[in-house]
C-alpha positions in Angstrom: 209.1 150.3 373.0 209.1 148.8 369.7 212.0 146.8 368.7 214.5 148.5 366.8 214.6 148.5 362.3 217.0 148.6 360.3 216.6 149.1 355.9 217.2 146.4 354.3 220.9 148.0 352.6 221.5 148.1 356.7 221.3 144.6 357.0 222.4 143.1 353.5 225.8 145.6 354.6 225.6 143.7 358.2 224.8 140.0 356.5 227.9 140.3 354.0 230.6 141.3 357.0 229.4 138.7 359.0 229.7 135.8 356.6 232.8 137.4 355.2 234.2 136.7 358.5 232.7 133.4 359.5 234.6 132.5 356.4 238.3 134.4 357.2 238.3 132.8 360.4 237.4 129.1 359.1 240.5 129.5 356.5 242.6 130.8 359.5 242.0 127.6 360.5 240.7 129.5 363.9 237.6 128.1 366.0 234.8 130.4 367.0 236.4 130.1 370.5 240.3 131.1 369.5 239.1 134.4 367.9 236.4 135.3 370.7 239.7 134.5 372.9 241.3 137.3 370.7 238.9 139.5 370.1 238.1 139.2 374.3 235.0 138.7 373.5 232.5 135.7 374.4 231.9 132.9 371.4 228.3 134.3 371.7 228.9 137.9 370.9 231.3 136.2 367.9 227.9 134.7 366.4 226.3 137.7 366.8 228.7 138.6 364.6 229.0 136.6 362.4 225.8 136.2 361.7 225.1 139.3 361.0 223.0 141.5 363.9 222.9 144.7 364.2 222.6 144.9 368.1 226.8 144.3 367.9 228.8 147.0 368.9 230.6 148.7 365.9 233.9 148.5 366.9 233.2 144.6 368.6 232.6 143.8 365.0 235.6 145.8 363.3 237.9 144.2 365.2 237.4 141.0 364.7 236.9 142.1 360.5 240.7 142.9 362.1 242.4 140.1 362.8 240.7 138.1 360.7 242.0 140.3 357.5 238.6 141.5 356.0 239.0 144.4 355.0 237.3 147.9 355.7 235.5 150.2 353.7 237.8 149.8 350.5 239.3 146.2 348.8 242.8 145.5 350.7 242.9 148.7 352.4 245.3 149.5 354.8 246.1 151.8 357.4 247.7 154.3 354.8 244.6 154.7 352.5 241.8 153.9 355.6 243.6 156.9 357.1 243.3 158.6 353.8 240.1 158.8 353.5 239.4 160.2 357.2 241.5 162.6 356.5 239.7 163.6 353.1 236.2 163.2 354.8 237.4 165.4 357.7 238.7 168.0 354.5 235.1 168.3 353.0 233.3 168.3 357.1 235.7 171.3 357.9 233.9 173.1 354.5 230.1 172.9 355.8 228.4 174.1 358.6 229.3 173.0 362.3 225.9 172.7 363.8 223.2 172.1 360.7 219.8 174.0 362.8 216.1 173.6 362.6 214.3 175.8 360.0 212.1 178.4 362.3 209.7 178.3 358.9 209.8 175.6 356.4 207.9 177.1 354.6 209.5 177.2 351.3 207.3 178.7 348.7 207.3 181.9 349.6 207.2 183.6 346.4 
């Protein structure tokens, strides 16, 4: 099976998050081992997060970002604003169909 490919936007976003995490860790004067221990991961996994490698679990990357104070989704996000954004997304999702089905005949040129 060929390796998974990611869009340039995805790769750039991962690199940005990794760079922000590495900078925040250094500003706090934490070693990689310190942060890895706090996050409950290995230093190898932390390096993968800091280098923006896409194979790292999103929960791991988010936890590391939270530990060093990197805001997620919006600048200076706090728990209340994230919960509000999630509630708005849930409201929007409730208005959409529960299932998306493939059209039986994708011929939309029947006039």
